[in-house]
C-alpha positions as a printed Julia matrix, in Angstrom:
81×3 Matrix{Float64}:
   7.61   -9.03    0.64
   4.48   -8.74   -1.18
   1.04   -8.73    1.07
  -2.22   -9.66    0.09
  -5.73   -9.58    1.87
  -8.59  -11.74    0.86
 -12.0   -10.12    1.62
 -14.64  -12.96    1.73
 -18.47  -12.21    1.42
 -21.69  -13.93    0.71
 -23.19  -13.3    -2.68
 -26.59  -13.61   -4.2
 -26.61  -15.31   -7.66
 -26.24  -12.7   -10.28
 -25.01  -10.04   -7.93
 -21.6    -7.89   -8.44
 -20.1    -5.92   -5.77
 -17.88   -2.86   -5.06
 -15.44   -3.27   -2.41
 -14.13   -0.11   -0.15
 -11.78    0.18    2.4
 -11.25    2.57    5.41
  -8.44    2.8     8.23
 -11.26    2.29   10.92
 -14.99    1.1    10.74
 -16.01    4.71   11.02
 -14.74    5.79    7.84
 -14.44    7.58    5.64
 -14.32    4.76    2.87
 -12.67    4.61   -0.32
 -13.71    2.24   -3.36
 -10.64    0.04   -4.02
 -12.36   -2.17   -6.67
 -12.13   -0.39  -10.06
 -14.71   -2.69  -11.5
 -17.52   -4.72  -10.19
 -16.62   -7.73   -8.48
 -18.2   -11.21   -9.39
 -18.12  -14.04   -6.98
 -17.69  -13.93   -3.42
 -14.25  -13.0    -2.75
 -11.88   -9.81   -3.43
  -8.31   -9.63   -3.24
  -6.72   -6.58   -1.98
  -3.41   -6.43   -3.62
  -2.42   -3.2    -1.54
  -3.63   -3.75    1.94
  -2.99   -1.4     4.66
  -0.42   -2.4     7.21
  -2.49   -1.52   10.07
  -5.97   -2.86   10.81
  -8.33   -1.91    8.13
 -12.0    -2.03    7.53
 -13.83   -3.06    4.39
 -17.42   -2.25    3.11
 -18.8    -4.52    0.38
 -21.79   -3.34   -1.47
 -23.72   -5.47   -3.82
 -25.22   -4.15   -6.93
 -27.55   -5.53   -9.43
 -29.18   -4.51  -12.6
 -32.94   -4.11  -12.1
 -35.41   -3.66  -14.88
 -38.96   -2.1   -14.73
 -41.51   -1.04  -16.94
 -39.6     2.48  -16.96
 -36.28    1.06  -18.2
 -33.43   -0.19  -16.16
 -31.17    0.75  -13.26
 -28.4    -0.46  -10.94
 -29.65   -0.94   -7.41
 -26.77   -0.61   -4.6
 -27.32   -2.39   -1.36
 -26.59   -0.53    1.97
 -23.47   -2.63    2.43
 -21.7    -4.99    4.77
 -18.69   -4.16    7.19
 -15.6    -6.2     7.72
 -12.96   -5.76   10.15
  -9.57   -7.2     9.16
  -6.23   -6.97   11.43
């Protein structure tokens, strides 16, 4: 039987996200989204059978007078059973 887990989060317009997963909220976290995610959800196609914790970090391209860089947020934690 295939199992999926959808991780929902709020998104600022134009932001993309990286999604990370750990066995507990304490970590360690491993990035499970290979590429930045658009929108406000991520479908974990290989979820852990036990309780899992997710970390979602927004990234946004920021431009300044010196050039541009990708700015990562601190992240938001989500626990799933």
